[in-house]
C-alpha positions as CSV (number, residue, x, y, z in Angstrom):
1,H,-10.9,11.2,-0.6
2,G,-10.2,7.7,-2.7
3,V,-11.8,7.5,-6.3
4,L,-12.1,4.8,-8.6
5,L,-12.4,5.9,-12.3
6,S,-13.8,4.5,-15.5
7,R,-10.5,3.0,-17.4
8,G,-10.9,5.4,-20.5
9,T,-10.8,8.6,-18.6
10,S,-8.1,10.6,-18.8
11,A,-5.8,12.7,-16.7
12,A,-7.0,15.8,-17.4
13,Q,-10.3,15.4,-17.7
14,F,-10.4,14.3,-14.4
15,G,-8.5,17.0,-13.1
16,R,-10.9,19.5,-14.6
17,M,-13.7,17.7,-13.3
18,V,-12.1,18.0,-9.7
19,A,-11.0,21.4,-10.0
20,S,-14.8,22.5,-11.2
21,L,-15.5,20.9,-7.8
22,G,-13.0,23.1,-5.6
23,G,-10.4,19.5,-5.4
24,T,-6.9,18.8,-6.4
25,V,-5.9,15.7,-7.6
26,A,-3.0,14.8,-5.1
27,S,-2.0,11.7,-7.7
28,Y,-3.5,9.2,-10.6
29,H,-2.8,6.1,-11.5
30,P,-3.9,5.4,-15.3
31,G,-3.2,1.7,-14.9
32,T,-6.0,1.2,-12.5
33,G,-7.9,4.4,-12.1
34,F,-7.0,4.8,-8.9
35,A,-6.6,8.4,-7.7
36,V,-6.7,10.7,-4.4
37,V,-8.5,14.2,-4.3
38,D,-7.8,16.4,-2.0
39,G,-10.0,19.8,-0.5
40,L,-13.2,18.3,-1.3
41,A,-15.9,19.3,1.0
42,S,-18.7,16.3,1.6
43,V,-21.4,17.6,-0.7
44,A,-18.4,18.2,-3.6
45,A,-17.4,14.4,-3.0
46,A,-21.3,13.0,-3.6
47,R,-21.1,15.8,-6.9
48,L,-18.1,14.0,-8.1
49,A,-19.7,10.0,-7.1
50,G,-22.2,11.3,-9.9
51,E,-19.8,12.4,-12.3
52,R,-19.3,10.5,-15.8
53,G,-16.4,8.0,-15.5
54,V,-16.5,8.0,-11.7
55,Q,-16.8,4.3,-10.5
56,A,-16.6,5.2,-6.4
57,V,-15.8,7.8,-3.7
58,E,-14.5,6.9,-0.4
59,P,-13.5,9.2,2.7
60,D,-9.7,8.1,3.6
61,V,-9.8,5.6,6.4
62,V,-6.7,5.2,9.3
63,S,-4.9,2.2,9.4
64,Q,-3.0,0.8,12.0
65,I,0.5,-1.4,12.4
66,V,0.0,-4.9,13.7
67,D,2.1,-5.1,16.5
68,P,3.2,-9.0,17.3
69,A,1.8,-9.6,21.2
70,F,4.5,-11.6,21.9
71,E,7.5,-11.1,19.0
72,S,8.9,-13.8,17.4
73,A,12.7,-13.0,17.9
74,P,14.6,-10.0,20.2
75,A,13.8,-7.2,19.2
76,L,15.9,-5.3,16.6
77,A,15.7,-1.4,18.1
78,G,18.7,-0.1,19.6
79,E,22.1,-1.1,19.3
80,L,23.5,-4.8,18.5
81,D,26.5,-6.2,20.0
82,V,29.4,-6.7,18.0
83,G,29.4,-9.8,15.4
84,I,30.4,-11.5,12.6
85,A,27.8,-11.5,9.9
86,S,26.7,-15.0,8.7
87,R,24.8,-14.1,5.8
88,D,25.9,-17.7,3.8
89,N,24.8,-19.4,7.5
90,P,22.3,-17.5,9.2
91,A,21.9,-20.5,12.0
92,A,25.3,-18.9,13.3
93,A,24.2,-15.7,14.7
94,T,24.3,-15.2,18.1
95,L,20.5,-15.2,18.8
96,F,19.4,-18.5,16.5
97,A,18.7,-20.7,19.1
98,F,16.2,-18.3,20.9
99,Q,14.1,-18.2,17.4
100,W,11.5,-20.8,18.0
101,H,9.9,-19.6,14.3
102,H,12.3,-20.9,11.7
103,R,12.6,-24.0,13.4
104,A,9.2,-24.0,13.6
105,I,9.1,-23.4,9.8
106,R,12.5,-25.5,9.0
107,A,13.9,-22.7,7.6
108,H,17.6,-24.4,9.5
109,T,17.1,-26.9,6.5
110,A,16.4,-24.7,3.8
111,W,19.4,-23.1,5.0
112,A,21.6,-26.0,5.2
113,A,20.4,-26.8,1.6
114,G,21.6,-23.7,0.3
115,F,18.3,-21.7,-0.1
116,L,19.5,-18.4,1.3
117,G,17.3,-16.3,-1.2
118,S,18.4,-14.2,-4.2
119,P,19.2,-10.2,-4.2
120,S,17.3,-10.4,-7.6
121,V,14.1,-11.4,-5.5
122,K,12.7,-8.1,-3.7
123,V,10.7,-7.8,-1.1
124,A,8.9,-4.6,-0.7
125,I,7.9,-4.3,3.2
126,L,4.8,-1.7,3.3
127,D,5.2,-0.3,7.1
128,S,6.6,2.6,9.4
129,G,9.7,2.5,6.9
130,I,13.0,0.6,7.8
131,D,16.2,1.9,9.7
132,G,18.6,2.0,6.6
133,T,21.5,2.4,9.3
134,H,20.8,-0.7,11.3
135,Q,23.4,-3.6,10.9
136,E,21.5,-6.4,10.7
137,L,20.1,-5.0,7.5
138,A,23.4,-3.3,5.7
139,G,23.7,-3.5,2.0
140,L,20.0,-5.5,1.8
141,I,17.7,-2.2,1.2
142,D,17.1,-1.0,-2.7
143,A,17.2,2.6,-1.6
144,G,16.2,3.6,-4.9
145,R,13.2,1.8,-5.1
146,S,12.6,2.9,-1.5
147,R,9.8,5.7,-1.2
148,A,7.9,7.1,1.7
149,F,4.0,8.1,1.1
150,V,3.1,9.6,5.1
151,A,2.3,13.2,5.7
152,T,5.5,16.1,5.3
153,G,4.2,18.3,7.2
154,S,2.1,19.1,10.4
155,T,0.6,22.5,12.2
156,D,0.3,20.7,15.1
157,P,2.9,21.0,17.0
158,L,2.1,18.4,19.7
159,N,1.6,16.0,16.5
160,P,4.5,16.2,14.2
161,S,5.1,14.7,10.8
162,D,7.7,12.3,10.5
163,D,9.5,15.0,8.3
164,Q,9.7,16.9,10.7
165,L,10.8,14.0,13.8
166,L,13.7,13.6,11.5
167,D,14.5,17.3,11.2
168,A,14.4,17.6,14.9
169,F,16.1,14.6,16.0
170,F,18.3,13.7,13.1
171,P,19.5,17.4,11.8
172,G,21.7,17.1,8.8
173,S,22.0,13.4,9.0
174,G,20.5,12.6,5.1
175,R,18.3,9.9,6.4
176,P,15.8,9.4,3.8
177,A,12.0,10.1,4.4
178,W,11.3,6.3,4.2
179,S,13.4,6.2,7.9
180,D,11.7,4.1,10.4
181,L,10.9,6.4,13.8
182,N,8.4,3.5,14.9
183,G,10.7,0.1,14.9
184,H,7.9,-2.3,14.1
185,G,9.0,-1.8,9.8
186,T,12.6,-2.5,10.9
187,F,11.8,-5.4,12.7
188,T,9.1,-6.9,9.8
189,A,12.2,-6.2,7.4
190,A,15.0,-7.6,9.7
191,T,12.2,-10.5,9.7
192,V,12.1,-11.2,6.0
193,S,15.8,-10.8,5.3
194,S,19.0,-10.0,7.7
195,N,22.5,-10.2,8.0
196,A,22.5,-12.6,10.4
197,I,24.9,-10.7,13.1
198,R,22.9,-11.0,15.7
199,A,19.2,-12.5,14.9
200,A,18.5,-14.4,11.6
201,G,15.7,-13.6,8.8
202,V,14.4,-16.2,6.9
203,T,16.9,-15.0,3.9
204,S,20.0,-13.4,4.2
205,K,20.2,-12.2,0.9
206,V,16.8,-10.9,-0.8
207,T,16.2,-7.2,-1.5
208,L,14.5,-5.3,0.1
209,I,12.3,-2.3,-0.7
210,A,10.9,0.2,2.0
211,V,7.8,1.6,1.6
212,K,6.4,4.0,3.9
213,V,2.8,4.2,4.5
214,M,2.8,4.2,8.5
215,N,3.8,6.7,10.6
216,A,6.1,7.1,14.1
217,R,3.1,6.3,15.9
218,G,1.7,3.3,13.9
219,A,-1.1,4.3,12.1
220,G,-1.3,5.7,8.7
221,S,-3.8,6.1,5.9
222,I,-5.7,3.6,3.7
223,L,-5.0,6.1,0.4
224,D,-1.1,5.8,1.6
225,I,-1.1,2.2,1.5
226,L,-2.9,1.6,-1.7
227,N,-0.5,3.6,-3.2
228,G,2.1,1.8,-1.6
229,I,0.8,-1.1,-3.1
230,L,0.9,0.4,-6.8
231,H,4.2,2.1,-6.1
232,A,5.7,-1.3,-5.0
233,T,4.3,-3.1,-8.3
234,D,5.5,-0.5,-10.5
235,V,9.1,-0.4,-9.2
236,G,9.2,-4.1,-9.9
237,A,8.8,-6.0,-6.4
238,D,7.9,-9.7,-6.4
239,V,6.7,-9.6,-2.9
240,I,4.8,-6.9,-1.1
241,N,4.5,-7.7,3.0
242,M,2.0,-6.0,4.7
243,S,1.6,-6.4,8.3
244,L,-0.9,-3.9,9.3
245,G,-4.3,-4.3,9.2
246,A,-7.7,-2.9,9.7
247,V,-11.1,-4.2,11.1
248,A,-14.6,-2.3,10.0
249,S,-18.1,-2.8,9.6
250,G,-18.4,0.1,7.6
251,H,-16.2,1.5,4.4
252,G,-17.2,-1.3,2.1
253,G,-17.1,0.6,-0.6
254,Y,-13.2,0.3,-0.5
255,I,-13.3,-3.5,-1.0
256,G,-13.8,-2.6,-4.9
257,F,-10.9,0.1,-4.7
258,L,-8.6,-2.8,-2.7
259,N,-9.3,-5.4,-5.1
260,R,-9.1,-3.2,-8.4
261,I,-5.3,-2.3,-6.7
262,T,-4.5,-6.0,-5.8
263,G,-5.6,-7.7,-8.9
264,Y,-3.3,-5.2,-11.0
265,A,-0.5,-6.2,-9.0
266,R,-1.3,-9.9,-9.3
267,S,-1.2,-9.4,-12.7
268,R,2.1,-8.2,-13.1
269,G,3.5,-11.2,-10.5
270,V,3.4,-9.7,-7.6
271,T,2.9,-12.1,-4.4
272,I,0.9,-9.9,-1.7
273,V,0.8,-11.3,2.0
274,V,-1.0,-9.5,5.0
275,A,-1.8,-9.9,8.8
276,S,-5.0,-11.1,9.4
277,G,-5.1,-8.6,12.2
278,N,-4.5,-9.0,15.9
279,E,-8.2,-8.4,17.3
280,A,-9.2,-11.8,18.4
281,I,-12.3,-11.9,15.8
282,D,-13.5,-15.1,14.0
283,L,-14.2,-13.5,10.7
284,D,-16.8,-16.5,9.9
285,H,-19.2,-15.3,12.9
286,S,-18.2,-11.5,13.0
287,G,-21.7,-10.4,12.3
288,G,-19.9,-8.5,9.5
289,V,-16.9,-7.4,10.7
290,Y,-14.0,-7.9,7.8
291,A,-10.7,-7.7,8.5
292,A,-10.2,-4.8,5.4
293,F,-6.8,-5.8,3.7
294,C,-8.2,-9.7,3.7
295,S,-10.9,-8.8,1.7
296,S,-9.5,-8.7,-1.8
297,G,-9.4,-12.3,-3.0
298,M,-5.7,-11.4,-4.7
299,V,-3.5,-11.9,-1.2
300,I,-2.5,-14.1,1.1
301,C,-4.1,-13.4,4.5
302,V,-2.2,-15.2,7.3
303,S,-3.2,-15.1,10.9
304,A,-0.1,-15.9,14.3
305,T,0.7,-19.2,15.4
306,G,3.1,-19.9,18.6
307,P,3.9,-22.0,21.3
308,L,2.8,-21.4,25.4
309,Y,5.1,-18.9,27.0
310,A,8.4,-20.5,28.4
311,P,11.8,-19.0,29.4
312,I,13.9,-17.4,26.4
313,Q,15.5,-20.5,25.9
314,G,13.0,-22.7,25.9
315,P,11.7,-25.2,25.7
316,Y,8.9,-24.4,23.6
317,G,5.6,-26.5,22.9
318,D,3.2,-26.5,20.6
319,V,4.6,-23.9,17.9
320,D,1.7,-24.4,15.7
321,R,-1.5,-23.7,18.8
322,P,-3.4,-20.5,17.2
323,A,-2.2,-17.2,19.1
324,T,-5.1,-15.7,21.6
325,Y,-4.7,-12.3,19.5
326,S,-5.0,-13.5,16.3
327,T,-8.0,-12.6,13.5
328,I,-8.6,-16.2,12.4
329,G,-11.7,-17.4,9.7
330,T,-11.2,-19.7,7.0
331,S,-13.5,-17.3,5.4
332,S,-10.7,-14.9,5.0
333,V,-7.4,-16.7,6.5
334,D,-5.6,-18.6,4.3
335,V,-2.5,-20.0,6.3
336,A,-1.5,-19.7,10.0
337,A,2.3,-18.8,10.7
338,P,4.5,-18.3,13.5
339,G,3.6,-14.7,15.0
340,G,4.1,-15.4,19.0
341,N,1.4,-16.2,21.9
342,F,0.6,-14.7,25.3
343,E,-0.7,-18.3,26.9
344,T,1.3,-19.5,30.2
345,D,0.9,-22.9,31.2
């Protein structure tokens, strides 16, 4: 369960309260009063909600990676062709000619003017982790600030945890817990910042922080995601990217959690960018359905655009065309940006 506490509630006091109900405190963030509690039955959770100093108690919710329907650049999973890093000239990446999205946002014009990003700018990727061995990302990841929040163990042999998968498929490799076993986080990270060997990123020198909140199957706990936002904030991220989402008509109590935590990040100068989702919902006429992470007024909610499908070499049509799959609605969405499209001529 997730718990919101009054800011005057001490960690020790809260720990005694939870223990008396048969639970344990898995984490507590004093700056926000956000806690995660394990082992509470529903009756005990209801009793906890009535305790002095407890403002809200909510069960956990599963969130999902927002997978682009038609990727903006060639996939980054697998081996790269041998090439020369082009960090000072990303337009020299071997596949740049096919990356219509960079021209749509005039990234190449910014690069030519010397705006390549700065290593002092830190972008936290809240996703499925990052593959630290990938050539496009070598030297761009701050391992010391990176962290995994996904479950570390499983008793179900058909549904192993990421740690168990790492041990099984990369024994003795020393790969960190935040390593990506899904591919989405690595793709997203390299879209933000890349060595531009094969595919250019929007920047080529920005520092990346891996905050793994999604497992190999692309699913994750909303409590882990909220803790990921707090971690990224506390280790000095300037930007948090969340290409993940959930739409719901229930669990409205989590809006209060999200507002508390995103407000904390914003008060420390962090910009949070969130995908609107791929459910093709009009949030202005949704009948009570909302995009969970876009429900906070302290994030930038982004929907997707993309050209009509064309052969990989182009020509590309209207790059500002709304993507058919993208969740929209000016009540929640702040801006649209390249994401790809399904439509055909």
